C-alpha angles and dihedrals in degrees: 000000000000133000132178134245114172089344093300118124108230099185132027133251133227120217133226130201091276091060094249135110106261092214102050101013091231114154112250111225104171141034119202117204115194128115084336137005121260130178123218136193092209132043088221090059090050092052093045093052090045090057088072091060131065100223129015145149120228114199121190114231098182141003112289140188114204144141135243123347130189133209100202125218108276093025122117111198130177112199113200111194088197092199094304134114125246109195112198105213107206088329147091141199111266111206117203094147129029124307127182117190122197141152111228094182122116094240096040090226097140112131139190110200128190106215096187118082095230103036128106117214094231127028110196114210127200109295093011121140126206128186119183113193099165142336138100123270123195137174142157104242098353123033105168148030134333119191143199121213120292097024124137124220128183119182113192096161144334135109127257119200131175126033135347111353103197137017107182132182121218110272094042113128113220129184120179116189 
């Protein structure tokens, strides 16, 4: 099962019917599907492990509060909120590669919430690609996406509540369907 060293999961958990690791009783919050399936007790751990793979899906399995995450250049990650809430505590998702966000739950209640007053949910970096198909996005002052130059954003669905939705630099490609 997993243990932590500087907030990095070194081993990987299994999960029982209660949604916890039977060995350490830690609550499992994310499933990563790539070349194999791995369970994580933090969303940060799921994103860090995913950075070693080229294409993965991360599915939330419970509500989670965590910090910064990165989609590295060359990574393709699909984040399925799955009806759960990911609260970004003084953090955001930095996108250098490609990130698709969706909510595969029946009720479409999945939420990403920025808990810091001055934090966007997604920070697009040069060359980053973001596709939002569904999900809810909420923040205090900022509730959406900030971009660097030469980023690409496609919004096919989703709901943004709270403050400023987009802060875009020139050179950012945006398509809202």
